[in-house]
C-alpha positions in Angstrom: 0.1 0.1 0.0 1.6 3.2 -1.2 1.1 6.3 0.9 1.8 9.8 -0.2 4.2 11.2 2.3 4.4 15.0 2.4 6.8 17.0 4.4 5.6 20.1 5.9 9.1 21.9 6.2 10.9 23.4 3.3 14.3 25.2 3.0 14.6 28.0 0.4 16.7 27.3 -2.6 20.4 27.8 -2.0 19.9 28.2 1.7 22.7 25.8 2.8 25.2 27.1 0.2 25.5 30.5 1.5 24.8 29.6 5.1 28.6 29.8 6.1 29.0 33.2 4.6 26.0 34.6 6.3 27.1 33.1 9.7 30.6 34.8 9.3 28.9 38.3 8.5 26.7 38.0 11.4 29.6 37.1 13.8 31.6 40.1 12.7 28.7 42.6 13.3 28.3 41.1 16.9 32.0 41.4 17.7 32.0 45.1 16.8 29.1 45.5 19.5 31.2 44.1 22.2 33.0 46.6 24.6 36.7 47.0 24.2 37.4 46.8 28.0 36.0 44.3 30.5 34.1 47.0 32.5 35.6 46.4 35.8 38.1 49.0 37.1 38.8 50.2 40.7 39.3 53.8 41.4 42.7 55.3 41.6 44.3 54.8 45.0 41.4 52.6 46.3 43.5 49.6 47.4 46.1 52.1 49.2 43.4 53.3 51.6 41.2 50.1 51.8 42.8 48.8 55.1 42.6 52.1 56.8 38.9 52.3 56.0 38.2 48.8 57.2 40.1 49.3 60.5 38.1 52.5 61.0 34.8 50.8 60.4 35.6 48.0 62.9 34.9 49.2 66.5 37.2 47.7 69.2 35.1 47.0 72.2 36.4 46.0 75.4 35.0 42.6 76.4 33.6 42.2 80.0 35.8 39.8 81.9 34.0 37.4 84.3 36.2 35.9 87.1 35.1 32.7 88.4 35.2 32.2 92.1 38.6 31.2 93.5 37.3 28.4 95.6 35.9 26.4 92.5 39.6 25.4 91.7 40.0 23.8 95.1 36.8 22.0 94.7 37.9 20.5 91.6 41.2 19.4 92.9 39.6 18.0 96.0 37.1 16.1 94.0 40.0 14.6 91.8 41.9 13.5 94.9 38.9 11.9 96.2 38.0 10.1 93.0 41.7 8.8 92.9 41.5 7.6 96.5 38.2 5.8 96.1 39.3 4.1 92.9 42.5 2.8 94.7 40.6 1.5 97.6 37.9 -0.1 95.3 40.7 -2.0 93.3 42.3 -3.1 96.4 39.3 -4.7 97.8 38.1 -6.1 94.6 41.6 -7.5 93.6 42.7 -10.8 94.9 44.9 -10.8 97.7 46.8 -13.9 96.6 49.3 -13.8 93.7 48.7 -16.5 91.1 51.6 -18.9 90.7 52.5 -21.3 88.1 51.7 -24.2 90.4 48.3 -22.9 91.0 47.6 -22.7 87.4 48.8 -26.3 86.9 46.7 -27.7 89.7 43.6 -25.9 88.0 44.3 -27.6 84.7 43.2 -31.2 84.3 45.3 -33.8 82.7 42.8 -34.0 79.8 43.2 -30.3 79.1 47.0 -30.6 78.9 46.8 -33.6 76.7 44.3 -32.0 74.4 46.5 -28.8 74.0 49.6 -31.1 73.1 47.4 -33.1 70.6 45.9 -30.0 68.9 49.0 -27.8 68.8 51.9 -28.9 66.8 55.1 -28.1 68.6 57.2 -29.1 65.8 59.5 -31.2 68.1 60.1 -34.8 67.8 60.2 -37.3 70.8 64.0 -37.4 70.4 64.3 -33.5 70.7 62.0 -33.6 73.8 64.2 -36.2 75.3 67.3 -34.2 74.8 65.9 -31.4 76.8 64.7 -33.7 79.7 67.4 -33.9 82.6 67.8 -37.8 82.8 70.0 -37.6 85.9 67.1 -35.9 87.8 64.3 -38.2 86.4 62.9 -40.9 88.5 60.8 -43.8 87.3 58.3 -43.2 90.3 57.7 -39.7 88.8 56.8 -41.0 85.4 54.7 -43.8 86.6 52.9 -41.8 89.4 49.5 -42.7 87.9 50.4 -46.0 86.4 49.3 -47.5 83.0 46.3 -49.7 82.5 46.8 -52.5 80.1 43.9 -51.1 77.9 45.7 -47.8 77.5 49.0 -49.6 76.8 47.6 -51.8 74.1 45.5 -49.1 72.6 48.7 -46.9 72.4 50.7 -49.8 70.8 47.9 -50.4 68.4 47.9 -46.9 67.3 51.5 -46.3 66.8 53.1 -49.7 65.8 52.2 -51.2 62.6 53.7 -54.6 63.1 54.1 -56.2 66.6 57.4 -57.7 65.3 58.8 -54.4 65.3 58.8 -54.3 69.1 61.6 -56.8 69.4 59.8 -58.9 72.0 61.3 -62.3 72.6 59.6 -65.0 74.5 62.4 -65.5 77.0 61.9 -62.1 78.8 
């Protein structure tokens, strides 16, 4: 279906060919209308007398001085000393009178807590390195076997650490 499409706007003949020349002429006309100076100029000697005019306009008024009572300083000092004194007494009564020692800390820890710590934290030391540090001449067998070992714990340990029971070098004679 063909429709007749009619545009409503038309440009005169030769309008765009002479557009550049007409624009230049118009700009030249407008430039001649601009003022030759910027229009802002201060009067002669204005900046020389400006600070004197400003200082004359500002009136220096004497401010009223209000003195605080002299005894307020003493009240403040006494209150500070009292606060420090009360804090020191409060800390002394609230603090424990006994000093905590390493032996008390060890007695508070259970054996399972200590074992759990060594199992969960890698000390990066082999059993040989630990054995080198222990003083063997002061070590007594009773101290090591204070609690004793149950057969169940011993067999469980051997089962977990040794793959082959022949590695134990156990002989029937012993």
